All heavy atoms as atom14 arrays in JSON, in Angstrom:
{
  "sequence": "LSDEQKQQVNVMLFTSPTLSTAHFYKEDFLKILDCKDRQSAKTAFSDWINSV",
  "atom14_mask": [
    [1, 1, 1, 1, 1, 1, 1, 1, 0, 0, 0, 0, 0, 0],
    [1, 1, 1, 1, 1, 1, 0, 0, 0, 0, 0, 0, 0, 0],
    [1, 1, 1, 1, 1, 1, 1, 1, 0, 0, 0, 0, 0, 0],
    [1, 1, 1, 1, 1, 1, 1, 1, 1, 0, 0, 0, 0, 0],
    [1, 1, 1, 1, 1, 1, 1, 1, 1, 0, 0, 0, 0, 0],
    [1, 1, 1, 1, 1, 1, 1, 1, 1, 0, 0, 0, 0, 0],
    [1, 1, 1, 1, 1, 1, 1, 1, 1, 0, 0, 0, 0, 0],
    [1, 1, 1, 1, 1, 1, 1, 1, 1, 0, 0, 0, 0, 0],
    [1, 1, 1, 1, 1, 1, 1, 0, 0, 0, 0, 0, 0, 0],
    [1, 1, 1, 1, 1, 1, 1, 1, 0, 0, 0, 0, 0, 0],
    [1, 1, 1, 1, 1, 1, 1, 0, 0, 0, 0, 0, 0, 0],
    [1, 1, 1, 1, 1, 1, 1, 1, 0, 0, 0, 0, 0, 0],
    [1, 1, 1, 1, 1, 1, 1, 1, 0, 0, 0, 0, 0, 0],
    [1, 1, 1, 1, 1, 1, 1, 1, 1, 1, 1, 0, 0, 0],
    [1, 1, 1, 1, 1, 1, 1, 0, 0, 0, 0, 0, 0, 0],
    [1, 1, 1, 1, 1, 1, 0, 0, 0, 0, 0, 0, 0, 0],
    [1, 1, 1, 1, 1, 1, 1, 0, 0, 0, 0, 0, 0, 0],
    [1, 1, 1, 1, 1, 1, 1, 0, 0, 0, 0, 0, 0, 0],
    [1, 1, 1, 1, 1, 1, 1, 1, 0, 0, 0, 0, 0, 0],
    [1, 1, 1, 1, 1, 1, 0, 0, 0, 0, 0, 0, 0, 0],
    [1, 1, 1, 1, 1, 1, 1, 0, 0, 0, 0, 0, 0, 0],
    [1, 1, 1, 1, 1, 0, 0, 0, 0, 0, 0, 0, 0, 0],
    [1, 1, 1, 1, 1, 1, 1, 1, 1, 1, 0, 0, 0, 0],
    [1, 1, 1, 1, 1, 1, 1, 1, 1, 1, 1, 0, 0, 0],
    [1, 1, 1, 1, 1, 1, 1, 1, 1, 1, 1, 1, 0, 0],
    [1, 1, 1, 1, 1, 1, 1, 1, 1, 0, 0, 0, 0, 0],
    [1, 1, 1, 1, 1, 1, 1, 1, 1, 0, 0, 0, 0, 0],
    [1, 1, 1, 1, 1, 1, 1, 1, 0, 0, 0, 0, 0, 0],
    [1, 1, 1, 1, 1, 1, 1, 1, 1, 1, 1, 0, 0, 0],
    [1, 1, 1, 1, 1, 1, 1, 1, 0, 0, 0, 0, 0, 0],
    [1, 1, 1, 1, 1, 1, 1, 1, 1, 0, 0, 0, 0, 0],
    [1, 1, 1, 1, 1, 1, 1, 1, 0, 0, 0, 0, 0, 0],
    [1, 1, 1, 1, 1, 1, 1, 1, 0, 0, 0, 0, 0, 0],
    [1, 1, 1, 1, 1, 1, 1, 1, 0, 0, 0, 0, 0, 0],
    [1, 1, 1, 1, 1, 1, 0, 0, 0, 0, 0, 0, 0, 0],
    [1, 1, 1, 1, 1, 1, 1, 1, 1, 0, 0, 0, 0, 0],
    [1, 1, 1, 1, 1, 1, 1, 1, 0, 0, 0, 0, 0, 0],
    [1, 1, 1, 1, 1, 1, 1, 1, 1, 1, 1, 0, 0, 0],
    [1, 1, 1, 1, 1, 1, 1, 1, 1, 0, 0, 0, 0, 0],
    [1, 1, 1, 1, 1, 1, 0, 0, 0, 0, 0, 0, 0, 0],
    [1, 1, 1, 1, 1, 0, 0, 0, 0, 0, 0, 0, 0, 0],
    [1, 1, 1, 1, 1, 1, 1, 1, 1, 0, 0, 0, 0, 0],
    [1, 1, 1, 1, 1, 1, 1, 0, 0, 0, 0, 0, 0, 0],
    [1, 1, 1, 1, 1, 0, 0, 0, 0, 0, 0, 0, 0, 0],
    [1, 1, 1, 1, 1, 1, 1, 1, 1, 1, 1, 0, 0, 0],
    [1, 1, 1, 1, 1, 1, 0, 0, 0, 0, 0, 0, 0, 0],
    [1, 1, 1, 1, 1, 1, 1, 1, 0, 0, 0, 0, 0, 0],
    [1, 1, 1, 1, 1, 1, 1, 1, 1, 1, 1, 1, 1, 1],
    [1, 1, 1, 1, 1, 1, 1, 1, 0, 0, 0, 0, 0, 0],
    [1, 1, 1, 1, 1, 1, 1, 1, 0, 0, 0, 0, 0, 0],
    [1, 1, 1, 1, 1, 1, 0, 0, 0, 0, 0, 0, 0, 0],
    [1, 1, 1, 1, 1, 1, 1, 0, 0, 0, 0, 0, 0, 0]
  ],
  "atom14_positions": [
    [[89.25, 96.24, 88.01], [88.08, 95.47, 87.71], [86.92, 96.4, 87.42], [86.77, 97.49, 88.05], [87.7, 94.54, 88.9], [88.67, 93.48, 89.3], [88.2, 92.8, 90.56], [88.84, 92.47, 88.17], [0.0, 0.0, 0.0], [0.0, 0.0, 0.0], [0.0, 0.0, 0.0], [0.0, 0.0, 0.0], [0.0, 0.0, 0.0], [0.0, 0.0, 0.0]],
    [[86.05, 95.97, 86.55], [84.83, 96.72, 86.29], [83.86, 96.56, 87.47], [84.04, 95.68, 88.3], [84.19, 96.26, 85.01], [83.63, 94.93, 85.19], [0.0, 0.0, 0.0], [0.0, 0.0, 0.0], [0.0, 0.0, 0.0], [0.0, 0.0, 0.0], [0.0, 0.0, 0.0], [0.0, 0.0, 0.0], [0.0, 0.0, 0.0], [0.0, 0.0, 0.0]],
    [[82.85, 97.39, 87.5], [81.89, 97.28, 88.61], [81.2, 95.9, 88.61], [80.98, 95.31, 89.63], [80.8, 98.39, 88.49], [81.35, 99.74, 88.86], [82.4, 99.8, 89.62], [80.76, 100.76, 88.47], [0.0, 0.0, 0.0], [0.0, 0.0, 0.0], [0.0, 0.0, 0.0], [0.0, 0.0, 0.0], [0.0, 0.0, 0.0], [0.0, 0.0, 0.0]],
    [[80.91, 95.42, 87.4], [80.3, 94.1, 87.27], [81.23, 92.99, 87.8], [80.81, 92.05, 88.52], [79.9, 93.81, 85.86], [79.2, 92.46, 85.67], [78.84, 92.19, 84.21], [78.84, 93.12, 83.39], [78.6, 91.02, 83.89], [0.0, 0.0, 0.0], [0.0, 0.0, 0.0], [0.0, 0.0, 0.0], [0.0, 0.0, 0.0], [0.0, 0.0, 0.0]],
    [[82.52, 93.08, 87.46], [83.48, 92.09, 87.95], [83.65, 92.16, 89.43], [83.74, 91.12, 90.08], [84.83, 92.32, 87.27], [84.84, 91.97, 85.76], [86.08, 92.43, 85.05], [86.62, 93.54, 85.38], [86.52, 91.64, 84.09], [0.0, 0.0, 0.0], [0.0, 0.0, 0.0], [0.0, 0.0, 0.0], [0.0, 0.0, 0.0], [0.0, 0.0, 0.0]],
    [[83.64, 93.37, 89.99], [83.76, 93.49, 91.43], [82.54, 92.87, 92.13], [82.67, 92.18, 93.13], [83.8, 94.97, 91.82], [85.11, 95.62, 91.49], [85.09, 97.11, 91.82], [86.36, 97.8, 91.33], [86.32, 99.24, 91.59], [0.0, 0.0, 0.0], [0.0, 0.0, 0.0], [0.0, 0.0, 0.0], [0.0, 0.0, 0.0], [0.0, 0.0, 0.0]],
    [[81.38, 93.03, 91.55], [80.17, 92.43, 92.08], [80.27, 90.88, 92.04], [79.9, 90.22, 93.0], [78.94, 92.92, 91.35], [77.65, 92.45, 91.93], [76.43, 93.0, 91.19], [76.54, 93.45, 90.08], [75.29, 92.96, 91.84], [0.0, 0.0, 0.0], [0.0, 0.0, 0.0], [0.0, 0.0, 0.0], [0.0, 0.0, 0.0], [0.0, 0.0, 0.0]],
    [[80.76, 90.36, 90.94], [80.95, 88.91, 90.8], [81.92, 88.38, 91.83], [81.69, 87.33, 92.43], [81.4, 88.54, 89.39], [80.33, 88.78, 88.38], [80.83, 88.61, 86.94], [82.05, 88.59, 86.69], [79.9, 88.52, 86.0], [0.0, 0.0, 0.0], [0.0, 0.0, 0.0], [0.0, 0.0, 0.0], [0.0, 0.0, 0.0], [0.0, 0.0, 0.0]],
    [[83.0, 89.11, 92.05], [83.99, 88.7, 93.09], [83.34, 88.69, 94.46], [83.55, 87.74, 95.24], [85.23, 89.56, 93.05], [86.15, 89.35, 94.25], [86.03, 89.37, 91.77], [0.0, 0.0, 0.0], [0.0, 0.0, 0.0], [0.0, 0.0, 0.0], [0.0, 0.0, 0.0], [0.0, 0.0, 0.0], [0.0, 0.0, 0.0], [0.0, 0.0, 0.0]],
    [[82.61, 89.71, 94.77], [81.9, 89.78, 96.06], [80.95, 88.62, 96.26], [80.88, 88.08, 97.38], [81.2, 91.12, 96.24], [82.16, 92.25, 96.49], [83.26, 92.05, 97.0], [81.78, 93.47, 96.09], [0.0, 0.0, 0.0], [0.0, 0.0, 0.0], [0.0, 0.0, 0.0], [0.0, 0.0, 0.0], [0.0, 0.0, 0.0], [0.0, 0.0, 0.0]],
    [[80.26, 88.22, 95.21], [79.33, 87.1, 95.33], [80.11, 85.84, 95.61], [79.76, 85.04, 96.47], [78.5, 86.94, 94.04], [77.77, 85.59, 93.97], [77.48, 88.08, 93.9], [0.0, 0.0, 0.0], [0.0, 0.0, 0.0], [0.0, 0.0, 0.0], [0.0, 0.0, 0.0], [0.0, 0.0, 0.0], [0.0, 0.0, 0.0], [0.0, 0.0, 0.0]],
    [[81.24, 85.65, 94.9], [82.08, 84.45, 95.12], [82.64, 84.46, 96.54], [82.64, 83.39, 97.19], [83.2, 84.41, 94.11], [82.73, 84.0, 92.7], [84.1, 83.83, 91.58], [84.42, 85.51, 91.1], [0.0, 0.0, 0.0], [0.0, 0.0, 0.0], [0.0, 0.0, 0.0], [0.0, 0.0, 0.0], [0.0, 0.0, 0.0], [0.0, 0.0, 0.0]],
    [[83.1, 85.6, 97.03], [83.66, 85.65, 98.38], [82.56, 85.41, 99.43], [82.84, 84.76, 100.42], [84.33, 87.04, 98.63], [85.55, 87.33, 97.79], [86.02, 88.72, 98.06], [86.66, 86.31, 98.08], [0.0, 0.0, 0.0], [0.0, 0.0, 0.0], [0.0, 0.0, 0.0], [0.0, 0.0, 0.0], [0.0, 0.0, 0.0], [0.0, 0.0, 0.0]],
    [[81.39, 85.85, 99.17], [80.3, 85.66, 100.13], [79.84, 84.18, 100.12], [79.53, 83.63, 101.14], [79.07, 86.54, 99.72], [77.91, 86.36, 100.64], [77.91, 86.96, 101.9], [76.78, 85.65, 100.25], [76.83, 86.81, 102.81], [75.72, 85.49, 101.1], [75.73, 86.11, 102.36], [0.0, 0.0, 0.0], [0.0, 0.0, 0.0], [0.0, 0.0, 0.0]],
    [[79.9, 83.57, 98.93], [79.45, 82.18, 98.76], [80.46, 81.16, 99.34], [80.04, 80.14, 99.87], [79.23, 81.85, 97.28], [78.31, 82.8, 96.78], [78.67, 80.46, 97.07], [0.0, 0.0, 0.0], [0.0, 0.0, 0.0], [0.0, 0.0, 0.0], [0.0, 0.0, 0.0], [0.0, 0.0, 0.0], [0.0, 0.0, 0.0], [0.0, 0.0, 0.0]],
    [[81.71, 81.48, 99.27], [82.75, 80.54, 99.71], [83.57, 81.1, 100.84], [84.46, 81.94, 100.65], [83.68, 80.2, 98.54], [84.78, 79.42, 98.99], [0.0, 0.0, 0.0], [0.0, 0.0, 0.0], [0.0, 0.0, 0.0], [0.0, 0.0, 0.0], [0.0, 0.0, 0.0], [0.0, 0.0, 0.0], [0.0, 0.0, 0.0], [0.0, 0.0, 0.0]],
    [[83.32, 80.62, 102.06], [84.15, 81.07, 103.24], [85.63, 80.77, 103.05], [86.46, 81.59, 103.44], [83.56, 80.31, 104.41], [82.18, 79.89, 104.0], [82.26, 79.71, 102.47], [0.0, 0.0, 0.0], [0.0, 0.0, 0.0], [0.0, 0.0, 0.0], [0.0, 0.0, 0.0], [0.0, 0.0, 0.0], [0.0, 0.0, 0.0], [0.0, 0.0, 0.0]],
    [[85.94, 79.66, 102.42], [87.34, 79.32, 102.21], [88.02, 80.29, 101.26], [89.12, 80.76, 101.56], [87.48, 77.89, 101.66], [86.86, 76.97, 102.55], [88.93, 77.47, 101.46], [0.0, 0.0, 0.0], [0.0, 0.0, 0.0], [0.0, 0.0, 0.0], [0.0, 0.0, 0.0], [0.0, 0.0, 0.0], [0.0, 0.0, 0.0], [0.0, 0.0, 0.0]],
    [[87.36, 80.63, 100.21], [87.88, 81.61, 99.21], [87.98, 83.0, 99.89], [88.97, 83.7, 99.7], [86.98, 81.7, 98.01], [87.43, 82.64, 96.92], [88.78, 82.24, 96.38], [86.38, 82.67, 95.8], [0.0, 0.0, 0.0], [0.0, 0.0, 0.0], [0.0, 0.0, 0.0], [0.0, 0.0, 0.0], [0.0, 0.0, 0.0], [0.0, 0.0, 0.0]],
    [[87.02, 83.32, 100.68], [87.06, 84.6, 101.4], [88.22, 84.69, 102.35], [88.92, 85.73, 102.38], [85.75, 84.78, 102.17], [85.72, 86.01, 102.87], [0.0, 0.0, 0.0], [0.0, 0.0, 0.0], [0.0, 0.0, 0.0], [0.0, 0.0, 0.0], [0.0, 0.0, 0.0], [0.0, 0.0, 0.0], [0.0, 0.0, 0.0], [0.0, 0.0, 0.0]],
    [[88.49, 83.64, 103.06], [89.67, 83.63, 103.99], [90.93, 83.71, 103.21], [91.87, 84.5, 103.56], [89.62, 82.31, 104.8], [88.44, 82.25, 105.61], [90.85, 82.24, 105.74], [0.0, 0.0, 0.0], [0.0, 0.0, 0.0], [0.0, 0.0, 0.0], [0.0, 0.0, 0.0], [0.0, 0.0, 0.0], [0.0, 0.0, 0.0], [0.0, 0.0, 0.0]],
    [[91.06, 82.98, 102.14], [92.28, 83.03, 101.31], [92.5, 84.46, 100.72], [93.6, 84.97, 100.72], [92.22, 82.0, 100.16], [0.0, 0.0, 0.0], [0.0, 0.0, 0.0], [0.0, 0.0, 0.0], [0.0, 0.0, 0.0], [0.0, 0.0, 0.0], [0.0, 0.0, 0.0], [0.0, 0.0, 0.0], [0.0, 0.0, 0.0], [0.0, 0.0, 0.0]],
    [[91.41, 85.04, 100.29], [91.5, 86.41, 99.76], [91.94, 87.38, 100.82], [92.79, 88.24, 100.57], [90.15, 86.81, 99.18], [90.08, 88.18, 98.64], [90.71, 88.55, 97.45], [89.5, 89.31, 99.12], [90.5, 89.83, 97.26], [89.82, 90.31, 98.24], [0.0, 0.0, 0.0], [0.0, 0.0, 0.0], [0.0, 0.0, 0.0], [0.0, 0.0, 0.0]],
    [[91.4, 87.29, 102.02], [91.79, 88.13, 103.13], [93.25, 87.99, 103.4], [94.01, 88.99, 103.55], [90.98, 87.8, 104.38], [91.52, 88.43, 105.62], [91.23, 89.75, 105.85], [92.3, 87.75, 106.53], [91.7, 90.4, 107.05], [92.78, 88.31, 107.63], [92.47, 89.65, 107.9], [0.0, 0.0, 0.0], [0.0, 0.0, 0.0], [0.0, 0.0, 0.0]],
    [[93.8, 86.76, 103.49], [95.19, 86.57, 103.78], [96.08, 87.09, 102.63], [97.15, 87.62, 102.86], [95.51, 85.09, 104.07], [95.04, 84.64, 105.43], [94.32, 83.5, 105.59], [95.31, 85.39, 106.56], [93.89, 83.08, 106.84], [94.92, 85.01, 107.81], [94.16, 83.8, 107.94], [93.75, 83.44, 109.14], [0.0, 0.0, 0.0], [0.0, 0.0, 0.0]],
    [[95.64, 86.95, 101.41], [96.44, 87.42, 100.29], [96.51, 88.95, 100.31], [97.58, 89.53, 100.17], [95.81, 86.99, 98.94], [96.6, 87.34, 97.72], [96.01, 88.28, 96.7], [94.57, 88.55, 96.63], [94.26, 89.68, 95.79], [0.0, 0.0, 0.0], [0.0, 0.0, 0.0], [0.0, 0.0, 0.0], [0.0, 0.0, 0.0], [0.0, 0.0, 0.0]],
    [[95.36, 89.62, 100.57], [95.37, 91.05, 100.62], [96.23, 91.57, 101.75], [96.94, 92.54, 101.66], [93.91, 91.57, 100.77], [93.1, 91.39, 99.52], [93.63, 92.18, 98.35], [93.96, 93.38, 98.5], [93.67, 91.61, 97.24], [0.0, 0.0, 0.0], [0.0, 0.0, 0.0], [0.0, 0.0, 0.0], [0.0, 0.0, 0.0], [0.0, 0.0, 0.0]],
    [[96.15, 90.87, 102.92], [97.0, 91.21, 104.06], [98.46, 91.03, 103.74], [99.28, 91.84, 104.17], [96.54, 90.37, 105.25], [96.46, 91.13, 106.53], [96.23, 92.38, 106.5], [96.6, 90.54, 107.63], [0.0, 0.0, 0.0], [0.0, 0.0, 0.0], [0.0, 0.0, 0.0], [0.0, 0.0, 0.0], [0.0, 0.0, 0.0], [0.0, 0.0, 0.0]],
    [[98.78, 89.98, 103.04], [100.2, 89.74, 102.64], [100.73, 90.85, 101.73], [101.87, 91.28, 101.91], [100.34, 88.38, 101.97], [101.76, 88.04, 101.62], [102.64, 87.51, 102.55], [102.21, 88.29, 100.33], [103.96, 87.24, 102.2], [103.55, 87.99, 99.98], [104.39, 87.46, 100.92], [0.0, 0.0, 0.0], [0.0, 0.0, 0.0], [0.0, 0.0, 0.0]],
    [[99.91, 91.28, 100.82], [100.34, 92.35, 99.88], [100.71, 93.62, 100.62], [101.54, 94.39, 100.14], [99.27, 92.59, 98.86], [99.02, 91.44, 97.86], [97.9, 91.81, 96.92], [100.3, 91.12, 97.08], [0.0, 0.0, 0.0], [0.0, 0.0, 0.0], [0.0, 0.0, 0.0], [0.0, 0.0, 0.0], [0.0, 0.0, 0.0], [0.0, 0.0, 0.0]],
    [[100.14, 93.83, 101.78], [100.5, 95.04, 102.57], [101.96, 95.01, 103.01], [102.6, 96.06, 103.17], [99.6, 95.16, 103.82], [98.14, 95.46, 103.45], [97.31, 95.46, 104.71], [95.84, 95.62, 104.34], [94.98, 95.53, 105.53], [0.0, 0.0, 0.0], [0.0, 0.0, 0.0], [0.0, 0.0, 0.0], [0.0, 0.0, 0.0], [0.0, 0.0, 0.0]],
    [[102.52, 93.82, 103.13], [103.95, 93.65, 103.53], [104.8, 94.25, 102.44], [105.81, 94.92, 102.72], [104.26, 92.2, 103.76], [103.48, 91.63, 104.94], [105.79, 92.01, 103.99], [103.5, 90.11, 105.03], [0.0, 0.0, 0.0], [0.0, 0.0, 0.0], [0.0, 0.0, 0.0], [0.0, 0.0, 0.0], [0.0, 0.0, 0.0], [0.0, 0.0, 0.0]],
    [[104.41, 94.05, 101.22], [105.21, 94.59, 100.08], [105.22, 96.08, 100.0], [106.1, 96.69, 99.37], [104.66, 94.0, 98.78], [104.65, 92.46, 98.69], [104.03, 92.02, 97.35], [106.02, 91.91, 98.86], [0.0, 0.0, 0.0], [0.0, 0.0, 0.0], [0.0, 0.0, 0.0], [0.0, 0.0, 0.0], [0.0, 0.0, 0.0], [0.0, 0.0, 0.0]],
    [[104.27, 96.76, 100.69], [104.18, 98.2, 100.65], [105.02, 98.82, 101.79], [105.1, 100.08, 101.87], [102.74, 98.67, 100.83], [101.92, 98.34, 99.58], [102.47, 98.26, 98.51], [100.66, 98.15, 99.71], [0.0, 0.0, 0.0], [0.0, 0.0, 0.0], [0.0, 0.0, 0.0], [0.0, 0.0, 0.0], [0.0, 0.0, 0.0], [0.0, 0.0, 0.0]],
    [[105.6, 98.0, 102.62], [106.41, 98.55, 103.73], [107.59, 99.34, 103.18], [108.17, 98.99, 102.16], [106.91, 97.43, 104.63], [105.63, 96.68, 105.61], [0.0, 0.0, 0.0], [0.0, 0.0, 0.0], [0.0, 0.0, 0.0], [0.0, 0.0, 0.0], [0.0, 0.0, 0.0], [0.0, 0.0, 0.0], [0.0, 0.0, 0.0], [0.0, 0.0, 0.0]],
    [[107.93, 100.44, 103.88], [108.97, 101.33, 103.41], [110.39, 100.88, 103.72], [111.36, 101.31, 103.06], [108.75, 102.74, 104.02], [107.42, 103.3, 103.69], [107.29, 103.59, 102.21], [105.93, 104.24, 101.96], [105.51, 104.15, 100.58], [0.0, 0.0, 0.0], [0.0, 0.0, 0.0], [0.0, 0.0, 0.0], [0.0, 0.0, 0.0], [0.0, 0.0, 0.0]],
    [[110.56, 100.0, 104.71], [111.88, 99.56, 105.06], [111.87, 98.09, 105.49], [110.82, 97.53, 105.75], [112.5, 100.43, 106.18], [111.64, 100.43, 107.43], [111.65, 99.48, 108.16], [110.9, 101.43, 107.66], [0.0, 0.0, 0.0], [0.0, 0.0, 0.0], [0.0, 0.0, 0.0], [0.0, 0.0, 0.0], [0.0, 0.0, 0.0], [0.0, 0.0, 0.0]],
    [[113.1, 97.58, 105.59], [113.19, 96.12, 105.86], [112.63, 95.75, 107.24], [112.0, 94.76, 107.36], [114.69, 95.76, 105.75], [114.98, 94.31, 106.01], [116.48, 94.06, 105.9], [116.81, 92.68, 106.15], [116.92, 91.72, 105.26], [116.77, 92.01, 104.0], [117.25, 90.52, 105.63], [0.0, 0.0, 0.0], [0.0, 0.0, 0.0], [0.0, 0.0, 0.0]],
    [[112.91, 96.56, 108.24], [112.46, 96.23, 109.57], [110.94, 96.24, 109.68], [110.36, 95.33, 110.29], [113.06, 97.22, 110.6], [112.73, 96.83, 112.07], [113.15, 95.4, 112.41], [114.29, 94.99, 112.14], [112.28, 94.64, 113.05], [0.0, 0.0, 0.0], [0.0, 0.0, 0.0], [0.0, 0.0, 0.0], [0.0, 0.0, 0.0], [0.0, 0.0, 0.0]],
    [[110.29, 97.19, 109.11], [108.83, 97.23, 109.17], [108.23, 96.06, 108.36], [107.23, 95.47, 108.74], [108.25, 98.57, 108.7], [108.55, 98.82, 107.36], [0.0, 0.0, 0.0], [0.0, 0.0, 0.0], [0.0, 0.0, 0.0], [0.0, 0.0, 0.0], [0.0, 0.0, 0.0], [0.0, 0.0, 0.0], [0.0, 0.0, 0.0], [0.0, 0.0, 0.0]],
    [[108.88, 95.7, 107.28], [108.46, 94.52, 106.5], [108.63, 93.21, 107.31], [107.72, 92.4, 107.29], [109.22, 94.41, 105.21], [0.0, 0.0, 0.0], [0.0, 0.0, 0.0], [0.0, 0.0, 0.0], [0.0, 0.0, 0.0], [0.0, 0.0, 0.0], [0.0, 0.0, 0.0], [0.0, 0.0, 0.0], [0.0, 0.0, 0.0], [0.0, 0.0, 0.0]],
    [[109.75, 93.11, 108.05], [109.96, 91.91, 108.85], [108.9, 91.84, 109.94], [108.36, 90.76, 110.24], [111.38, 91.95, 109.49], [112.48, 91.66, 108.5], [113.84, 91.79, 109.11], [114.09, 90.66, 110.05], [115.53, 90.62, 110.53], [0.0, 0.0, 0.0], [0.0, 0.0, 0.0], [0.0, 0.0, 0.0], [0.0, 0.0, 0.0], [0.0, 0.0, 0.0]],
    [[108.59, 92.97, 110.57], [107.57, 92.98, 111.64], [106.2, 92.64, 111.04], [105.48, 91.81, 111.6], [107.53, 94.37, 112.29], [108.77, 94.67, 112.84], [106.45, 94.42, 113.36], [0.0, 0.0, 0.0], [0.0, 0.0, 0.0], [0.0, 0.0, 0.0], [0.0, 0.0, 0.0], [0.0, 0.0, 0.0], [0.0, 0.0, 0.0], [0.0, 0.0, 0.0]],
    [[105.88, 93.22, 109.9], [104.57, 92.95, 109.25], [104.5, 91.5, 108.84], [103.42, 90.86, 109.01], [104.37, 93.85, 108.06], [0.0, 0.0, 0.0], [0.0, 0.0, 0.0], [0.0, 0.0, 0.0], [0.0, 0.0, 0.0], [0.0, 0.0, 0.0], [0.0, 0.0, 0.0], [0.0, 0.0, 0.0], [0.0, 0.0, 0.0], [0.0, 0.0, 0.0]],
    [[105.6, 90.92, 108.34], [105.6, 89.53, 107.95], [105.4, 88.64, 109.12], [104.65, 87.65, 109.12], [106.88, 89.17, 107.2], [106.93, 87.74, 106.72], [106.1, 87.34, 105.72], [107.84, 86.86, 107.26], [106.16, 86.0, 105.27], [107.9, 85.56, 106.82], [107.04, 85.14, 105.81], [0.0, 0.0, 0.0], [0.0, 0.0, 0.0], [0.0, 0.0, 0.0]],
    [[106.06, 88.92, 110.23], [105.94, 88.16, 111.47], [104.51, 88.18, 111.96], [103.92, 87.16, 112.33], [106.87, 88.68, 112.54], [106.74, 87.96, 113.69], [0.0, 0.0, 0.0], [0.0, 0.0, 0.0], [0.0, 0.0, 0.0], [0.0, 0.0, 0.0], [0.0, 0.0, 0.0], [0.0, 0.0, 0.0], [0.0, 0.0, 0.0], [0.0, 0.0, 0.0]],
    [[103.9, 89.37, 111.93], [102.49, 89.49, 112.34], [101.57, 88.73, 111.44], [100.66, 88.04, 111.91], [102.08, 91.0, 112.31], [102.76, 91.82, 113.42], [103.33, 91.21, 114.33], [102.72, 93.05, 113.27], [0.0, 0.0, 0.0], [0.0, 0.0, 0.0], [0.0, 0.0, 0.0], [0.0, 0.0, 0.0], [0.0, 0.0, 0.0], [0.0, 0.0, 0.0]],
    [[101.88, 88.71, 110.12], [101.07, 87.97, 109.15], [101.16, 86.47, 109.41], [100.19, 85.76, 109.44], [101.52, 88.3, 107.74], [100.69, 87.64, 106.67], [99.53, 88.08, 106.19], [101.0, 86.42, 106.02], [99.05, 87.19, 105.23], [99.96, 86.17, 105.08], [102.06, 85.55, 106.04], [99.94, 85.07, 104.24], [102.03, 84.43, 105.22], [100.99, 84.2, 104.3]],
    [[102.4, 85.97, 109.64], [102.6, 84.56, 109.98], [101.81, 84.16, 111.2], [101.17, 83.13, 111.22], [104.12, 84.25, 110.16], [104.85, 84.36, 108.83], [104.31, 82.91, 110.8], [104.55, 83.24, 107.87], [0.0, 0.0, 0.0], [0.0, 0.0, 0.0], [0.0, 0.0, 0.0], [0.0, 0.0, 0.0], [0.0, 0.0, 0.0], [0.0, 0.0, 0.0]],
    [[101.86, 84.98, 112.23], [101.12, 84.7, 113.48], [99.62, 84.67, 113.23], [98.9, 83.91, 113.91], [101.5, 85.67, 114.57], [102.91, 85.44, 115.07], [103.42, 84.33, 115.07], [103.57, 86.52, 115.5], [0.0, 0.0, 0.0], [0.0, 0.0, 0.0], [0.0, 0.0, 0.0], [0.0, 0.0, 0.0], [0.0, 0.0, 0.0], [0.0, 0.0, 0.0]],
    [[99.13, 85.48, 112.32], [97.68, 85.49, 112.09], [97.21, 84.32, 111.26], [96.06, 83.9, 111.35], [97.27, 86.8, 111.41], [97.68, 86.86, 110.07], [0.0, 0.0, 0.0], [0.0, 0.0, 0.0], [0.0, 0.0, 0.0], [0.0, 0.0, 0.0], [0.0, 0.0, 0.0], [0.0, 0.0, 0.0], [0.0, 0.0, 0.0], [0.0, 0.0, 0.0]],
    [[98.11, 83.83, 110.41], [97.76, 82.67, 109.56], [97.77, 81.43, 110.41], [96.94, 80.58, 110.36], [98.75, 82.55, 108.39], [98.51, 81.27, 107.6], [98.64, 83.7, 107.5], [0.0, 0.0, 0.0], [0.0, 0.0, 0.0], [0.0, 0.0, 0.0], [0.0, 0.0, 0.0], [0.0, 0.0, 0.0], [0.0, 0.0, 0.0], [0.0, 0.0, 0.0]]
  ]
}
């Protein structure tokens, strides 16, 4: 994203608590995909489910 687009996203996230929460959960979920092995992904997914 360009700097202007990042700023627009930040305004939207600040304006909408629901959107901000959804964005947080999406970003947290994407971390699961970065896990190096199946067991750490399973643990990260379980933690994510518990947080949601």
